[in-house]
C-alpha positions as CSV (number, residue, x, y, z in Angstrom):
1,M,-11.2,32.0,-5.5
2,R,-13.1,29.3,-7.1
3,A,-13.4,25.9,-6.0
4,G,-11.8,24.5,-9.1
5,A,-9.1,27.0,-8.8
6,G,-7.0,25.8,-5.8
7,A,-7.3,22.3,-7.3
8,R,-5.9,23.7,-9.6
9,A,-3.2,25.7,-8.7
10,V,-1.7,22.2,-6.7
11,A,-1.7,20.5,-9.9
12,L,0.0,23.5,-11.5
13,W,2.6,23.1,-8.2
14,A,2.9,19.8,-8.7
15,I,4.0,20.0,-12.7
16,A,6.6,22.5,-12.3
17,L,7.8,20.4,-8.6
18,V,8.5,17.5,-11.2
19,A,9.7,19.4,-14.2
20,C,12.1,20.8,-12.1
21,A,12.8,18.1,-9.8
22,P,16.6,16.7,-8.9
23,A,18.3,14.5,-11.4
24,V,18.5,11.5,-8.8
25,W,14.6,11.0,-9.5
26,A,16.1,10.2,-12.8
27,V,16.5,6.5,-14.3
28,E,20.3,5.3,-14.7
29,S,19.7,4.7,-18.3
30,D,17.5,8.2,-19.2
31,P,19.6,9.6,-22.0
32,L,22.5,12.0,-20.5
33,P,22.5,15.8,-21.7
34,V,25.1,15.8,-24.3
35,P,28.1,18.2,-23.3
36,K,30.0,20.1,-26.1
37,G,33.1,19.2,-27.7
38,G,35.7,16.3,-27.2
39,A,35.5,12.8,-26.5
40,R,32.5,13.4,-23.5
41,E,30.3,14.3,-26.6
42,R,31.2,11.6,-28.6
43,A,30.8,9.3,-25.8
44,V,27.9,10.9,-24.5
45,T,26.2,10.7,-28.4
46,A,27.1,6.8,-28.2
47,Y,25.7,6.5,-24.9
48,N,22.5,7.9,-25.6
49,E,21.8,6.0,-28.7
50,G,22.4,2.9,-27.2
51,V,19.9,3.9,-24.6
52,K,17.1,3.9,-27.2
53,L,18.4,0.6,-28.9
54,M,18.5,-0.8,-25.4
55,V,14.9,0.6,-24.3
56,D,13.6,-0.7,-27.9
57,K,15.1,-4.3,-26.7
58,R,17.8,-4.3,-29.6
59,Y,20.9,-5.4,-27.2
60,A,23.3,-6.5,-29.5
61,A,22.8,-3.1,-31.4
62,A,22.9,-1.4,-27.9
63,Q,26.0,-3.3,-26.9
64,Q,27.9,-1.9,-30.0
65,K,26.6,2.0,-29.2
66,F,27.3,1.5,-25.7
67,E,31.2,-0.1,-25.7
68,E,31.6,3.0,-28.6
69,A,30.7,5.1,-25.7
70,L,33.2,3.8,-23.7
71,A,36.1,4.0,-26.2
72,A,35.2,7.4,-26.0
73,D,35.2,8.0,-22.1
74,E,36.2,5.0,-19.9
75,K,34.9,6.9,-17.2
76,L,31.4,6.7,-18.4
77,A,29.0,5.1,-15.4
78,E,26.1,4.4,-16.8
79,A,27.7,3.6,-20.4
80,H,29.1,0.3,-18.1
81,N,25.7,-0.5,-16.7
82,N,23.8,-0.3,-19.6
83,L,26.7,-2.1,-21.2
84,A,26.7,-5.2,-18.3
85,F,22.8,-5.4,-19.0
86,S,22.6,-5.2,-22.5
87,L,25.4,-8.3,-22.2
88,R,23.6,-10.3,-19.9
89,M,20.0,-9.9,-21.9
90,Q,21.6,-11.6,-24.6
91,G,21.8,-14.7,-22.6
92,A,23.7,-16.8,-20.2
93,V,27.0,-17.1,-22.4
94,N,27.8,-13.2,-21.8
95,R,27.8,-13.4,-17.7
96,E,30.9,-13.6,-17.2
97,R,31.0,-10.7,-19.5
98,A,28.9,-8.5,-17.9
99,L,30.1,-8.2,-14.3
100,P,33.1,-6.7,-14.6
101,H,31.5,-3.6,-16.2
102,Y,28.8,-3.6,-13.2
103,T,31.8,-3.4,-11.2
104,R,34.0,-0.5,-12.5
105,A,30.2,1.0,-12.8
106,L,29.9,1.2,-9.1
107,E,33.7,2.0,-8.8
108,L,32.9,5.0,-11.0
109,K,29.9,6.1,-9.3
110,P,29.0,4.6,-6.0
111,D,25.3,4.9,-5.5
112,L,24.2,3.9,-9.1
113,A,21.3,2.0,-7.7
114,R,20.0,0.4,-10.9
115,A,23.7,-1.2,-11.1
116,Y,23.3,-2.9,-7.3
117,M,19.8,-4.2,-8.8
118,Y,20.9,-5.6,-12.2
119,R,24.2,-7.1,-10.7
120,G,22.6,-8.8,-8.3
121,V,20.6,-10.5,-10.9
122,L,23.3,-11.4,-12.4
123,F,24.8,-13.0,-9.3
124,T,21.5,-14.3,-8.8
125,Q,21.3,-16.0,-12.1
126,M,25.0,-17.3,-11.7
127,G,23.9,-19.1,-8.3
128,D,25.9,-16.8,-6.1
129,L,23.4,-15.6,-3.6
130,A,25.8,-14.7,-1.1
131,R,27.1,-11.6,-3.2
132,A,23.2,-10.7,-4.5
133,Q,22.6,-10.7,-0.8
134,A,25.1,-7.9,-0.3
135,D,24.2,-6.0,-3.3
136,H,20.5,-5.9,-1.9
137,A,21.8,-5.1,1.6
138,R,23.5,-1.7,-0.3
139,L,20.6,-1.0,-2.3
140,R,17.9,-0.9,0.7
141,T,20.1,2.0,1.5
142,L,20.1,3.7,-1.7
143,D,16.4,2.8,-3.5
144,P,14.3,0.6,-0.5
145,Q,11.8,-0.3,-4.2
146,L,14.3,-1.6,-6.3
147,A,15.8,-3.6,-3.4
148,A,12.3,-4.9,-2.8
149,R,12.2,-5.8,-6.7
150,L,15.7,-8.0,-6.1
151,E,14.6,-9.6,-3.1
152,R,11.6,-10.6,-5.0
153,I,13.9,-12.1,-7.9
154,M,16.4,-13.6,-5.1
155,A,13.4,-15.5,-3.9
156,G,12.3,-16.9,-7.6
157,D,8.8,-15.2,-7.5
158,G,10.3,-11.4,-9.8
159,R,8.9,-10.8,-12.9
160,D,9.1,-7.5,-14.4
161,E,9.2,-7.4,-18.3
162,Y,9.8,-3.7,-18.1
163,D,13.4,-3.9,-16.8
164,G,14.2,-7.3,-17.8
165,L,14.9,-8.5,-14.4
166,T,12.8,-11.7,-14.8
167,P,16.2,-14.4,-14.2
168,Q,17.1,-15.9,-17.3
169,Y,18.0,-19.5,-16.7
170,D,19.2,-21.2,-20.1
């Protein structure tokens, strides 16, 4: 085998491994596979449209799509999580309205790490550090990297433009 062939083989193996990686590596705001037929198809289609809008930071439009998704399927945990995120990103006036959606997302899917992350940020914004710390404790078992980010935010020195995690005190 030539010297460069081994490195190429390792690189191709790594690409194949990532391509076949389990869904646990996905981020909760990634689009979901769309099932065929019925209310679930309508819900996931609206959810995926909302994800695109949320990524583009068009939170009010994303909110509408997540609400549409939940009207079709109230048990779509990811839609609750992203609806709460979209509400929270529209300002302090929506904090109380966001909280039940984070909580419902976690009732439906207790291992939804980003919901613990974002709810912990919300609790921090609301000045409820005890509940933020409880979410942080659960998050440490689910995703240590997100837990470290939440810890920085709770300490007041976290900033993450990509996820919109910066506490918005307004």
